[in-house]
C-alpha positions in Angstrom: -74.9 -78.5 -126.9 -78.3 -79.4 -128.3 -78.0 -80.3 -132.0 -80.1 -78.1 -134.4 -81.3 -79.9 -137.4 -81.6 -78.3 -140.8 -82.8 -78.7 -144.3 -79.7 -78.5 -146.6 -79.6 -77.5 -150.2 -76.7 -79.2 -152.1 -76.0 -77.9 -155.6 -73.1 -78.5 -157.9 -72.1 -76.5 -161.0 -74.0 -73.4 -160.2 -75.9 -74.9 -157.4 -76.2 -74.0 -153.7 -75.2 -75.7 -150.4 -77.6 -75.0 -147.6 -76.4 -75.8 -144.1 -77.1 -74.7 -140.5 -74.1 -73.6 -138.6 -73.8 -74.5 -134.9 -71.4 -73.5 -132.1 -68.5 -75.9 -131.4 -68.1 -77.2 -127.9 -64.5 -76.9 -126.7 -63.9 -73.4 -127.8 -63.0 -71.5 -124.6 -65.6 -68.7 -124.1 -66.3 -67.7 -120.5 -64.3 -66.3 -117.6 -65.4 -66.5 -114.0 -64.1 -63.9 -111.6 -65.0 -62.0 -108.5 -65.9 -58.3 -107.9 -65.7 -58.0 -104.2 -68.0 -60.7 -102.8 -69.9 -61.0 -106.0 -69.3 -63.7 -108.7 -69.2 -62.4 -112.3 -69.1 -64.2 -115.6 -67.6 -62.6 -118.7 -68.5 -63.8 -122.2 -65.0 -63.3 -123.8 -66.4 -63.4 -127.3 -68.4 -60.2 -126.7 -66.9 -58.7 -123.6 -70.2 -58.7 -121.8 -70.0 -59.2 -118.0 -73.0 -60.3 -116.0 -73.6 -61.3 -112.4 -73.3 -65.0 -111.8 -75.6 -66.1 -108.9 -74.0 -69.4 -108.3 -75.9 -72.6 -107.5 -73.6 -75.6 -107.5 -74.2 -79.3 -107.3 -71.6 -81.7 -105.8 -70.7 -84.5 -108.2 -67.2 -85.3 -106.8 -67.0 -88.6 -108.7 -68.1 -87.2 -112.0 -64.8 -88.2 -113.6 -64.4 -91.7 -112.2 -66.2 -93.7 -114.8 -67.1 -93.0 -118.5 -70.8 -93.9 -117.8 -71.1 -91.4 -115.0 -69.3 -88.7 -116.9 -71.6 -89.2 -119.8 -74.6 -89.0 -117.5 -73.3 -85.8 -115.9 -72.9 -84.2 -119.4 -76.4 -85.5 -120.3 -77.8 -83.8 -117.2 -76.1 -80.4 -117.7 -79.0 -78.9 -119.6 -81.4 -80.1 -116.9 -79.3 -78.5 -114.2 -79.2 -75.2 -116.1 -82.9 -75.2 -116.8 -83.6 -75.6 -113.1 -81.2 -72.9 -112.1 -78.1 -74.9 -111.1 -75.2 -73.4 -113.0 -72.1 -75.0 -111.5 -70.8 -78.5 -111.1 -68.3 -79.6 -108.4 -65.9 -82.4 -109.4 -62.7 -83.9 -107.9 -59.8 -85.2 -110.0 -59.1 -87.6 -107.2 -62.8 -88.5 -106.7 -64.7 -88.5 -103.4 -66.3 -90.9 -101.0 -67.9 -93.7 -102.9 -69.0 -95.9 -100.1 -67.3 -98.6 -98.1 -64.2 -100.1 -99.8 -65.0 -98.5 -103.1 -62.4 -95.6 -103.2 -59.8 -97.9 -104.8 -62.0 -98.1 -107.9 -61.1 -94.5 -108.8 -58.3 -94.2 -111.4 -55.0 -92.7 -110.2 -54.1 -89.3 -111.6 -50.6 -88.7 -110.2 -47.4 -90.7 -110.1 -45.6 -90.8 -106.8 -43.0 -88.2 -108.0 -45.9 -85.7 -108.5 -46.0 -85.8 -112.2 -49.4 -86.2 -113.9 -50.4 -89.7 -115.0 -51.1 -88.7 -118.6 -52.6 -92.2 -119.3 -55.3 -91.6 -116.7 -58.7 -91.3 -118.3 -59.6 -88.7 -115.7 -57.9 -85.9 -117.6 -59.8 -86.4 -120.9 -63.1 -86.6 -119.0 -62.3 -83.4 -117.2 -61.5 -81.7 -120.5 -64.8 -83.0 -121.9 -66.6 -81.5 -118.9 -64.7 -78.2 -119.2 -65.8 -78.0 -122.8 -69.5 -78.8 -122.1 -69.9 -76.5 -119.2 -68.1 -73.6 -120.9 -70.3 -73.9 -124.0 -73.4 -73.6 -121.7 -72.2 -70.6 -119.7 -71.8 -72.8 -116.6 -68.9 -72.9 -114.1 -66.8 -75.8 -112.9 -65.4 -76.2 -109.4 -62.3 -78.4 -109.6 -61.1 -80.1 -106.4 -57.5 -81.4 -106.5 -56.8 -83.2 -103.3 -59.2 -85.5 -101.4 -58.5 -87.2 -98.1 -57.2 -90.8 -98.2 -56.1 -90.2 -101.8 -53.2 -88.0 -100.8 -51.2 -91.1 -100.0 -50.6 -91.6 -103.7 -48.0 -88.8 -103.5 -46.4 -89.4 -100.1 -43.7 -86.6 -100.2 -44.8 -83.0 -99.7 -42.5 -81.6 -102.3 -44.0 -84.0 -104.9 -47.5 -83.2 -103.8 -46.8 -79.5 -104.4 -45.3 -80.5 -107.8 -48.6 -82.4 -108.6 -50.6 -79.3 -107.6 -48.5 -77.1 -109.9 -48.8 -79.7 -112.7 -52.6 -79.7 -112.4 -52.8 -75.9 -112.5 -50.5 -75.8 -115.5 -52.6 -78.4 -117.4 -55.8 -76.5 -116.6 -54.4 -73.2 -117.7 -53.2 -74.8 -121.0 -56.8 -75.8 -121.9 -57.6 -72.1 -122.5 -60.7 -72.3 -120.3 -61.3 -69.7 -117.6 -64.7 -70.6 -116.2 -63.3 -73.0 -113.6 -62.3 -72.3 -110.0 -60.3 -74.3 -107.4 -61.0 -76.1 -104.2 -57.4 -77.1 -103.8 -58.0 -79.4 -100.8 -61.4 -80.8 -100.0 -62.0 -80.8 -96.2 -58.6 -79.4 -95.3 -57.6 -80.7 -91.8 -59.7 -83.9 -92.2 -58.6 -86.6 -89.7 -57.8 -88.9 -92.7 -55.0 -86.6 -93.9 -52.3 -88.6 -92.2 -48.8 -89.7 -93.2 -48.8 -93.1 -95.0 -48.1 -95.9 -92.5 -48.6 -93.6 -89.5 -51.4 -91.8 -87.7 -49.5 -88.5 -87.7 -51.3 -85.6 -89.3 -49.7 -84.6 -92.5 -48.9 -80.8 -92.1 -49.3 -80.0 -95.8 -53.0 -80.8 -95.6 -53.7 -79.9 -91.9 -51.7 -76.8 -91.1 -51.9 -73.1 -92.0 -48.4 -73.1 -93.6 -49.4 -76.2 -95.6 -52.5 -74.6 -96.9 -50.6 -71.5 -97.8 -48.1 -73.5 -99.8 -50.8 -75.4 -101.7 -52.7 -72.2 -102.6 -49.5 -70.4 -103.6 -48.6 -73.4 -105.8 -51.8 -72.9 -107.8 -51.3 -69.1 -108.0 -47.8 -69.6 -109.4 -49.0 -71.5 -112.4 -52.6 -70.3 -112.9 -53.1 -66.8 -111.4 -56.4 -66.0 -113.0 -59.0 -68.4 -111.6 -60.4 -68.1 -108.0 -58.5 -70.4 -105.5 -59.6 -71.6 -102.1 -59.5 -74.6 -99.7 -62.5 -76.1 -98.1 -62.5 -76.7 -94.3 -64.0 -79.7 -92.5 -66.5 -77.3 -90.8 -66.4 -78.7 -87.3 -64.9 -77.9 -83.9 -62.1 -80.2 -84.7 -60.7 -77.7 -87.2 -58.6 -75.4 -85.1 -57.1 -73.4 -88.0 -60.5 -72.6 -89.4 -62.7 -72.1 -86.4 -60.1 -70.5 -84.1 -58.7 -68.4 -86.9 -58.8 -64.6 -86.0 -62.1 -63.2 -87.2 -61.5 -60.8 -90.1 -58.3 -62.5 -91.3 -58.5 -63.9 -94.8 -58.8 -67.7 -94.8 -55.4 -68.9 -96.0 -55.1 -65.9 -98.4 -57.7 -67.5 -100.6 -59.7 -65.8 -103.3 -62.9 -67.6 -102.3 -64.2 -68.9 -99.0 -65.7 -72.4 -98.9 -68.1 -73.8 -96.3 -69.6 -77.2 -95.6 -72.6 -77.9 -93.5 -75.2 -75.6 -91.8 -75.0 -72.0 -92.8 -74.9 -70.2 -89.5 -73.4 -72.8 -87.2 -71.0 -71.1 -84.8 -68.6 -73.9 -85.6 -68.6 -73.2 -89.3 -65.2 -72.0 -90.4 -66.4 -69.1 -92.5 -69.6 -68.3 -90.6 -68.4 -64.9 -89.4 -68.2 -63.8 -93.1 -72.0 -64.3 -93.2 -73.1 -62.3 -90.2 -72.5 -64.4 -87.1 -69.0 -62.9 -86.7 -67.7 -59.5 -87.8 -67.6 -58.9 -91.5 -64.6 -60.1 -93.5 -62.7 -56.9 -94.7 -61.3 -58.9 -97.7 -64.9 -59.1 -99.1 -64.7 -62.5 -100.9 -67.4 -64.7 -102.4 -68.7 -67.4 -100.0 -69.5 -70.7 -101.6 -71.0 -73.7 -99.9 -69.9 -76.8 -101.9 -71.0 -79.6 -99.6 -74.3 -78.8 -98.1 -75.2 -82.2 -96.6 -75.7 -81.9 -92.9 -79.4 -81.3 -93.2 -79.9 -84.5 -95.2 -78.9 -87.0 -92.7 -81.8 -89.4 -93.3 -80.5 -90.1 -96.8 -77.1 -91.4 -95.4 -78.7 -94.8 -94.8 -79.1 -97.3 -97.5 -82.8 -98.0 -97.9 -84.7 -100.3 -100.3 -86.6 -98.6 -103.1 -90.3 -99.4 -102.8 -90.4 -99.7 -106.5 -87.3 -101.7 -107.5 -86.3 -103.1 -104.1 -82.7 -102.0 -104.7 -80.7 -100.5 -101.8 -80.3 -96.8 -102.6 -79.3 -93.6 -101.0 -81.3 -90.4 -101.4 -84.5 -90.8 -99.3 -85.6 -87.9 -97.2 -88.3 -87.2 -94.7 -90.5 -84.1 -94.6 -88.6 -82.3 -91.7 -85.3 -82.8 -93.5 -86.7 -81.2 -96.6 -88.0 -78.2 -94.6 -84.8 -77.7 -92.7 -82.7 -78.0 -95.9 -84.7 -75.3 -97.7 -84.7 -73.0 -94.6 -80.9 -73.2 -94.5 -80.7 -72.5 -98.2 -82.8 -69.4 -97.8 -80.7 -68.3 -94.9 -77.5 -68.7 -96.9 -79.0 -66.7 -99.8 -80.0 -64.0 -97.4 -76.4 -63.6 -96.3 -75.1 -63.4 -99.8 -73.7 -66.9 -100.1 -73.9 -69.4 -102.9 -75.8 -72.6 -102.0 -75.2 -76.2 -102.9 -77.4 -79.1 -104.1 -76.1 -82.2 -102.5 -77.2 -85.9 -102.4 -75.3 -89.0 -101.5 -77.4 -90.6 -104.2 -75.3 -88.4 -106.6 -72.0 -89.2 -105.0 -71.9 -92.7 -103.6 -71.9 -96.1 -105.2 -74.6 -98.3 -103.8 -74.1 -102.1 -103.4 -76.0 -102.7 -106.7 -74.7 -99.8 -108.8 -71.7 -99.3 -110.9 -71.9 -95.5 -110.9 -73.7 -92.8 -108.9 -76.7 -90.9 -110.3 -76.4 -87.5 -111.8 -79.9 -87.0 -113.1 -82.5 -84.5 -112.0 -84.9 -87.4 -112.0 -88.6 -87.8 -112.2 -90.8 -86.3 -109.6 -92.1 -89.5 -108.1 -93.7 -88.9 -104.7 -91.1 -86.4 -103.4 -90.8 -84.9 -100.9 -91.5 -88.1 -99.0 -93.6 -88.3 -95.8 -91.3 -90.9 -94.2 -87.7 -92.1 -95.0 -87.8 -94.7 -97.7 -91.4 -94.0 -98.4 -90.7 -93.2 -102.1 -88.0 -93.1 -104.7 -84.6 -91.4 -104.4 -85.6 -88.6 -106.8 -83.8 -85.3 -106.8 -86.5 -83.5 -108.7 -88.2 -82.0 -105.7 -84.9 -80.3 -104.8 -84.2 -79.0 -108.3 -87.8 -77.8 -108.5 -87.3 -75.9 -105.2 -84.1 -74.3 -106.7 -86.1 -73.1 -109.7 -88.7 -71.6 -107.5 -86.1 -69.8 -105.3 -84.4 -68.6 -108.5 -87.8 -67.4 -109.7 -87.4 -69.1 -113.0 -90.3 -69.2 -115.4 -92.0 -72.5 -116.4 -89.3 -75.1 -117.0 -89.2 -76.6 -120.5 -87.4 -79.6 -121.9 -86.2 -80.7 -125.3 -84.7 -84.1 -126.1 -83.5 -85.3 -129.5 -81.5 -88.3 -128.2 -78.8 -87.6 -130.7 -76.1 -88.0 -128.0 -77.3 -91.4 -127.1 -79.0 -90.3 -123.9 -82.2 -88.8 -122.6 -81.6 -85.8 -120.2 -83.9 -86.2 -117.2 -85.3 -89.6 -118.3 -85.2 -92.5 -115.9 -82.2 -94.7 -116.3 -83.8 -97.9 -115.0 -86.2 -98.0 -117.9 -89.1 -100.5 -117.5 -88.8 -102.9 -120.5 -86.1 -103.2 -123.1 -85.3 -99.6 -124.0 -82.2 -98.2 -125.6 -80.8 -95.2 -127.6 -80.2 -96.1 -131.2 -80.0 -94.1 -134.3 -80.7 -90.8 -132.5 -84.0 -92.1 -131.1 -85.3 -93.8 -127.9 -86.4 -97.3 -128.8 -88.5 -99.9 -127.0 -87.7 -102.9 -129.1 -89.6 -105.8 -127.4 -93.1 -106.0 -128.6 -93.7 -108.9 -126.2 -93.7 -106.6 -123.1 -97.3 -106.1 -122.0 -96.6 -102.5 -120.9 -93.3 -100.6 -120.7 -92.7 -97.0 -119.8 -90.0 -94.4 -119.2 -90.6 -91.3 -117.1 -89.5 -87.7 -117.1 -90.3 -84.9 -114.7 -92.5 -82.1 -116.1 -94.2 -79.1 -114.6 -97.8 -80.0 -113.8 -100.7 -78.0 -115.1 -101.0 -76.7 -118.7 -98.4 -77.9 -121.0 -97.7 -79.1 -124.6 -96.0 -82.4 -125.3 -94.7 -82.9 -128.9 -92.9 -86.1 -130.1 -92.1 -88.1 -133.2 -93.3 -91.7 -133.1 -92.4 -94.6 -135.4 -93.3 -98.3 -135.0 -90.2 -100.5 -135.6 -92.5 -103.3 -136.9 -96.2 -103.5 -137.4 -97.8 -103.7 -134.0 -99.9 -106.7 -133.2 -103.6 -106.5 -132.3 -103.8 -104.2 -129.3 -100.2 -103.0 -129.7 -100.0 -99.2 -129.1 -97.5 -96.5 -128.1 -97.8 -93.0 -126.9 -97.6 -90.7 -123.9 -99.3 -90.2 -120.5 -99.4 -87.0 -118.5 -100.0 -87.2 -114.8 -99.1 -90.1 -112.5 -95.8 -91.8 -111.8 -97.0 -95.2 -113.2 -99.3 -96.2 -116.0 -102.1 -97.1 -113.4 -102.1 -93.6 -111.8 -104.7 -91.0 -112.7 -103.5 -89.4 -115.9 -104.5 -88.5 -119.5 -103.1 -90.7 -122.3 -102.6 -90.5 -126.0 -102.0 -94.0 -127.4 -101.4 -94.7 -131.1 -102.2 -98.0 -132.8 -101.6 -99.2 -136.3 -104.7 -97.5 -137.8 -106.2 -95.3 -135.0 -105.3 -93.3 -131.9 -107.1 -93.2 -128.6 -107.4 -90.4 -126.0 -108.6 -91.4 -122.6 -108.0 -91.1 -118.9 -106.7 -94.0 -116.8 -109.0 -93.6 -113.8 -112.3 -93.1 -115.6 -114.7 -95.8 -116.8 -115.8 -93.9 -119.8 -114.8 -95.3 -123.2 -111.8 -93.7 -124.9 -112.1 -91.4 -127.8 -110.9 -93.2 -130.9 -109.7 -91.3 -133.9 -108.7 -92.8 -137.3 -105.1 -92.0 -138.2 -103.3 -91.9 -141.5 -100.0 -93.4 -140.8 -96.6 -92.5 -142.2 -93.2 -93.9 -141.5 -92.7 -91.2 -138.8 -95.6 -89.1 -137.4 -95.4 -86.0 -135.3 -97.9 -85.8 -132.4 -98.7 -82.9 -130.2 -100.7 -83.3 -127.0 -101.9 -80.0 -125.4 -103.5 -79.5 -122.0 -104.6 -75.9 -121.9 -107.3 -74.0 -120.1 -109.4 -77.1 -119.4 -109.2 -78.4 -122.9 -107.2 -81.2 -124.4 -106.3 -81.2 -128.1 -104.3 -83.6 -130.2 -102.5 -82.8 -133.5 -101.1 -85.3 -135.9 -98.7 -84.0 -138.5 -99.9 -80.4 -138.0 -103.7 -81.3 -138.2 -105.9 -81.2 -135.1 -107.7 -84.5 -134.9 -109.2 -84.5 -131.4 -110.5 -81.9 -128.9 -111.9 -82.6 -125.4 -113.3 -79.9 -123.2 -113.7 -80.0 -119.4 -110.2 -81.5 -118.8 -108.5 -81.2 -115.4 -104.8 -82.1 -115.1 -103.5 -84.5 -112.6 -101.5 -83.0 -109.8 -98.4 -85.1 -110.3 -95.3 -83.9 -112.2 -94.8 -86.8 -114.6 -94.7 -87.5 -118.3 -94.6 -91.2 -119.3 -93.5 -92.6 -122.7 -95.5 -95.8 -123.1 -95.6 -98.9 -125.2 -98.1 -101.7 -125.0 -97.0 -104.9 -126.9 -95.3 -102.7 -129.5 -91.8 -102.0 -130.7 -91.5 -98.2 -131.2 -89.1 -95.3 -131.4 -89.6 -91.9 -129.8 -87.7 -88.8 -131.1 -87.6 -85.0 -130.8 -89.5 -84.9 -127.5 -90.5 -81.3 -126.5 -92.2 -80.4 -123.3 -93.5 -76.8 -123.1 -95.2 -75.5 -119.9 -97.7 -72.6 -120.1 -98.6 -69.8 -117.7 -101.9 -68.2 -118.4 -103.9 -65.5 -116.7 -107.3 -64.2 -118.0 -108.2 -62.2 -114.8 -111.6 -63.8 -114.8 -111.1 -65.1 -111.2 -110.8 -61.5 -110.0 -107.0 -61.6 -109.3 -103.9 -60.7 -111.4 -102.3 -64.0 -110.4 -98.5 -63.7 -110.0 -98.4 -60.3 -111.8 -97.8 -57.5 -109.3 -98.8 -53.8 -109.8 -95.9 -51.4 -109.2 -98.3 -48.4 -108.6 -101.0 -49.1 -106.0 -104.3 -47.5 -106.9 -103.6 -47.4 -110.6 -104.2 -51.1 -111.5 -107.4 -53.0 -110.8 -109.2 -56.1 -112.0 -112.3 -54.7 -113.8 -115.3 -56.1 -115.5 -115.2 -56.0 -119.3 -118.3 -54.0 -120.5 -118.1 -55.7 -123.9 -118.2 -59.3 -122.7 -120.3 -60.7 -119.9 -118.3 -62.7 -117.4 -115.0 -61.5 -118.7 -112.6 -59.6 -116.6 -109.4 -57.7 -117.4 -106.6 -55.8 -115.8 -107.1 -52.1 -116.1 -104.7 -49.3 -115.5 -106.0 -45.7 -115.1 -102.9 -43.5 -115.2 -102.8 -39.8 -114.5 -101.3 -37.3 -116.9 -97.5 -37.2 -117.3 -97.0 -40.5 -115.7 -96.6 -44.2 -116.5 -97.5 -47.3 -114.5 -95.6 -50.7 -114.6 -96.8 -54.1 -113.5 -94.4 -57.0 -113.5 -94.1 -60.8 -113.3 -91.1 -61.6 -111.1 -90.2 -64.8 -112.9 -87.1 -65.2 -115.1 -87.6 -66.4 -118.7 -85.1 -67.2 -121.4 -86.8 -68.3 -124.6 -90.5 -67.7 -124.5 -93.7 -66.5 -126.2 -95.7 -63.8 -124.5 -99.2 -63.0 -125.9 -101.8 -60.4 -124.7 -104.9 -58.6 -125.8 -104.7 -54.9 -125.3 -107.3 -52.1 -125.5 -105.3 -48.9 -125.9 -108.1 -46.7 -127.4 -108.4 -44.9 -124.0 -104.7 -44.1 -123.7 -103.2 -44.1 -127.2 -100.2 -46.3 -126.4 -99.0 -49.2 -124.2 -95.9 -51.2 -123.9 -94.6 -54.7 -123.1 -91.2 -54.9 -121.5 -89.3 -58.2 -121.5 -85.9 -59.7 -120.5 -85.8 -56.9 -117.9 -83.5 -57.0 -114.9 -86.2 -55.9 -112.5 -89.9 -56.7 -112.6 -90.9 -53.6 -110.7 -88.5 -50.9 -111.9 -89.0 -49.5 -115.5 -85.5 -48.0 -115.4 -83.5 -51.1 -115.9 -81.9 -53.2 -118.6 -84.3 -54.8 -121.0 -86.4 -54.5 -124.2 -89.5 -52.4 -124.7 -92.1 -52.9 -127.4 -94.4 -49.9 -127.7 -97.8 -50.1 -129.5 -99.4 -46.9 -130.7 -103.1 -46.5 -131.5 -102.0 -45.1 -134.9 -100.4 -48.4 -135.8 -96.8 -47.6 -135.0 -94.9 -50.5 -133.5 -91.5 -49.7 -132.0 -88.9 -51.9 -130.4 -86.0 -50.5 -128.4 -83.3 -51.5 -125.9 -83.1 -49.8 -122.5 -80.3 -49.6 -120.0 -80.3 -49.0 -116.2 -78.7 -45.7 -116.8 -81.8 -44.5 -118.7 -80.3 -44.8 -122.2 -82.7 -46.0 -124.9 -81.6 -47.4 -128.3 -84.1 -47.7 -131.0 -84.0 -51.1 -132.8 -86.8 -51.3 -135.3 -90.0 -49.5 -136.1 -92.9 -50.5 -138.4 -96.3 -49.3 -139.2 -99.3 -51.7 -139.2 -103.1 -51.5 -139.5 -104.7 -52.4 -136.2 -107.9 -51.9 -134.2 -106.8 -50.0 -131.1 -109.7 -51.4 -129.1 -108.5 -54.9 -129.5 -104.9 -55.5 -130.4 -103.6 -59.1 -130.2 -99.9 -58.9 -129.7 -97.3 -61.6 -129.2 -93.5 -61.4 -128.6 -91.4 -64.5 -129.4 -87.9 -64.4 -127.9 -85.6 -67.1 -129.2 -82.0 -66.5 -128.0 -81.0 -63.2 -129.8 -83.9 -63.4 -132.2 -87.0 -61.3 -131.4 -90.2 -61.6 -133.4 -93.3 -59.5 -133.0 -96.8 -60.6 -134.1 -99.8 -58.3 -134.4 -103.2 -59.9 -134.9 -101.5 -63.2 -135.9 -99.1 -61.7 -138.5 -95.4 -61.3 -138.1 -94.6 -57.6 -138.4 -91.1 -57.5 -137.0 -88.3 -60.1 -137.1 -85.0 -58.9 -135.6 -81.7 -60.6 -134.5 -80.1 -58.4 -131.9 -76.4 -58.0 -131.2 -74.1 -60.5 -129.3 -74.5 -58.5 -126.0 -78.3 -59.1 -126.0 -79.8 -60.0 -122.7 -80.2 -63.8 -122.5 -83.0 -63.9 -119.9 -85.1 -61.6 -117.7 -88.5 -60.7 -116.3 -91.7 -59.3 -117.9 -93.5 -56.0 -117.5 -96.7 -54.3 -118.7 -96.5 -50.6 -119.1 -99.5 -48.3 -119.2 -99.4 -44.6 -120.1 -101.8 -41.7 -119.3 -105.4 -42.6 -119.8 -107.1 -46.0 -119.5 -105.4 -49.2 -120.8 -106.9 -52.7 -120.5 -104.7 -55.9 -120.6 -106.3 -59.3 -121.0 -105.6 -63.0 -121.7 -101.9 -63.0 -120.9 -100.2 -66.2 -122.2 -96.6 -67.3 -121.7 -95.3 -70.3 -123.4 -91.8 -71.0 -122.1 -89.7 -73.4 -124.0 -86.9 -74.1 -126.4 -86.7 -72.5 -129.8 -90.0 -72.5 -131.6 -89.4 -70.5 -134.8 -88.2 -71.5 -138.2 -85.0 -69.9 -139.1 -83.9 -68.7 -142.6 -80.7 -66.9 -143.3 -78.4 -66.4 -146.3 -74.7 -66.3 -145.9 -73.2 -64.1 -147.3 -76.0 -61.6 -147.0 -74.6 -59.5 -149.7 -71.8 -59.7 -152.3 -71.2 -60.8 -155.9 -73.6 -62.8 -157.9 -74.5 -66.2 -156.4 -72.0 -68.9 -157.6 -71.4 -72.6 -157.1 -70.4 -73.3 -153.5 -72.3 -70.3 -152.0 -73.7 -71.1 -148.6 -77.2 -70.5 -147.2 -78.7 -71.5 -143.9 -82.2 -72.7 -143.1 -83.6 -74.7 -140.3 -86.2 -75.2 -137.6 -84.3 -74.5 -134.4 -86.8 -76.0 -132.0 -85.2 -79.3 -133.0 -88.3 -81.1 -134.0 -88.0 -81.2 -137.8 -91.6 -80.2 -138.2 -91.3 -77.9 -141.2 -94.5 -77.7 -143.1 -93.4 -76.1 -146.3 -90.7 -73.9 -147.9 -90.7 -71.8 -151.0 -87.6 -70.8 -152.9 -87.9 -68.0 -155.5 -85.2 -67.8 -158.2 -85.9 -64.5 -159.8 -83.8 -63.5 -162.8 -87.0 -61.9 -164.2 -88.6 -61.2 -160.8 -91.5 -63.6 -161.4 -90.4 -67.2 -161.2 -90.7 -69.2 -158.0 -90.9 -72.8 -156.7 -93.2 -73.9 -154.0 -92.1 -77.0 -152.1 -94.2 -79.0 -149.7 -91.4 -81.4 -148.9 -93.2 -83.6 -146.4 -95.6 -84.8 -149.0 -93.4 -85.9 -151.9 -89.9 -87.3 -152.3 -89.3 -85.2 -155.5 -90.6 -81.6 -155.7 -90.3 -79.7 -159.0 -86.7 -79.0 -159.7 -85.7 -80.4 -156.3 -84.5 -83.9 -155.5 -85.1 -84.9 -151.9 -83.0 -87.4 -149.8 -82.7 -88.1 -146.1 -79.6 -86.4 -144.6 -76.8 -88.6 -143.3 -77.7 -87.9 -139.7 -81.3 -89.0 -140.3 -82.6 -85.7 -138.9 -83.0 -83.5 -141.9 -83.2 -83.6 -145.7 -80.9 -82.7 -148.6 -82.4 -80.9 -151.6 -80.6 -80.7 -154.9 -81.6 -77.7 -157.0 -80.7 -78.0 -160.6 -79.6 -74.7 -162.1 -78.4 -74.4 -165.6 -74.7 -73.6 -165.9 -74.2 -70.0 -166.8 -77.7 -69.0 -165.6 -77.8 -65.5 -164.1 -79.6 -65.2 -160.8 -80.5 -61.7 -159.8 -82.2 -62.6 -156.5 -83.3 -65.3 -154.2 -86.0 -65.4 -151.6 -86.7 -68.3 -149.2 -89.8 -68.6 -147.1 -90.3 -71.4 -144.5 -93.2 -72.4 -142.3 -93.5 -75.0 -139.6 -96.7 -76.8 -138.5 -97.3 -74.4 -135.6 -97.9 -71.7 -138.2 -94.7 -69.7 -137.6 -93.4 -68.3 -140.9 -90.2 -66.5 -141.7 -88.6 -65.1 -144.9 -85.1 -64.2 -146.0 -83.8 -62.6 -149.2 -80.5 -62.7 -151.0 -80.1 -59.5 -153.1 -77.6 -59.8 -155.9 -75.9 -56.5 -156.8 
């Protein structure tokens, strides 16, 4: 879980402790189950059930080594951001390359009891905790071919199966599901010391016995066995069509989707439908990626690696994925680079990885990056722009290259490059190309020598590729482009111990902010086509922290098209000339009486900011719908914000059944011919801004939709929409809250909460009013002074926040408190504590 830093007030003897509460990983929360052939996920804390369109990635060896387990945990947020919501792991590991399987720790004794000293169990529990806290699922494989010999007697193997199921059930988690035997009937399932096939792992009675052993101890989760998926699997391929595969709850498949030799293919349309109606999950989708099976040298490092693909492989893979989706199955992201050990590696590679030059034109022609595949998954899932946030508190950088160029390391909750003798060092992360915002904290570990600089580059995969750069020296910063001979733009900089930099590339303009102040603006900027962000140092020792990458999607209609927005009512919507501004176009809806027209963006957003300019003088009202289940249908789950020309602003929740629940309503002063409206959705918090001012700030209930699509709604008359902007990203709002929200007079030990949940610690100011007489207040600009009024300021123990001590006289009567916070982006929020 991403840590959220806070400002904490600590007060003794009539003083206040201010902390930010966070969820605790390890508390069981979600339950995965099936409704017919659909997978469903229940949030057991709220009872809310939602469809779970599974995309899994195979990391069979995720538990074999603490370094790899740590890398998998570090990558979970990346997987989820790109639409991959399930991880496949094996407690006995998987293929790791020639003569490497013996490196995997044993998990069972020969008598079938669990080897409780094996580190695999604690790593599996860690992964259970981390996936559950994120609303992800975990596919747990128990038996793997060649590893079955560790328990040679069938009775003991069944005992080991029951012991595993009993242990998993005792964790309290319910978001996992079983693949009891990976590649059941594999030719390597033979009796120890002989070549005879072992019936427990190769016959129908054996499969039934293994599945029943799990059901006896752990009846809740879904249970299945995965076949070898070839003509050599008589039980699977020659099974009677329509008969449930080994009485399983879920059907697994490996390999091509519609191969006539695929065990469960007839459940997907090639054969008659399965009357049992079970979910179909492909959890080893590798047949299309044959070109990556060969070890090939990386053109950048020279190391032998798996994971290189050619263009036809990429096309075939994605075509098969789409075919599987069309038949209702759950696809798999697979790479030998993420499962095998190469001759030069101590662990596989779990990262999403930088974009590099994928997809490659020829095998071995680029780096073994997985980013192209995860980016394709995000597109197939119709996800909005993919953001990223890294605070490095866990000692890792999700999505960053592991083979960092230069001497890099994670220390003190930051990414440090400690060697100022390196001419140029960089680390790379994949980022959506086009308009984006990059924010980061930068501190020099020692005064840089002449020419020593550090900063970021947006564009190419290496420092010499075409890209825009922001490089900071000891007394100035430079903005330039690597492939242009023009001199860079130098800007004097006032340095502090740690500075906050923001580089924005938007609508052909580049801007740079330092500590909340815009210091450079360049027009006429075109972004490079590559999907790369580089952290750079040049002969400087520096630390990077609180990295945030926010992509933008903008449409101003000036090109004559609505972009990706689609009109739901043909003939109603059109791109029209704006009579008030020459050269400006807008999207106009002319709606007949007693009707409404919807236009939608069929992309899924979680946290985001949607802004628009609306002319509703000709219609009297308009609406923005967000987190909706359907981009084209107005009768679906979601929120609706309605704007009236009179100044009424109303927020409501809608359901698919047509029920509407009013949430909040406010009255504002506005110009109906030009209303600038913005909606900021941050988890369950919804903020509405009109003409730059916050008019509504609401935290919805625990069953609030977590993500969804966007809609514009026009009512009878003429409504114009213009300059739509979507900033997709992590939390961007300050957060202020008082706990308890009501109760007796405030006393020593009372708890308040205040923080900046985007995780960047960029609070600009706060104001605390202590009002026994209704008039007194304290204004604190805490970034400018170590002591502020009646506050003492000290760096928090974690180094990511500050402790304030408010001195209040013993016996003082406080009748009310109000706390206002603002961050450097201009977002402001206020909370009050009324004392009865």
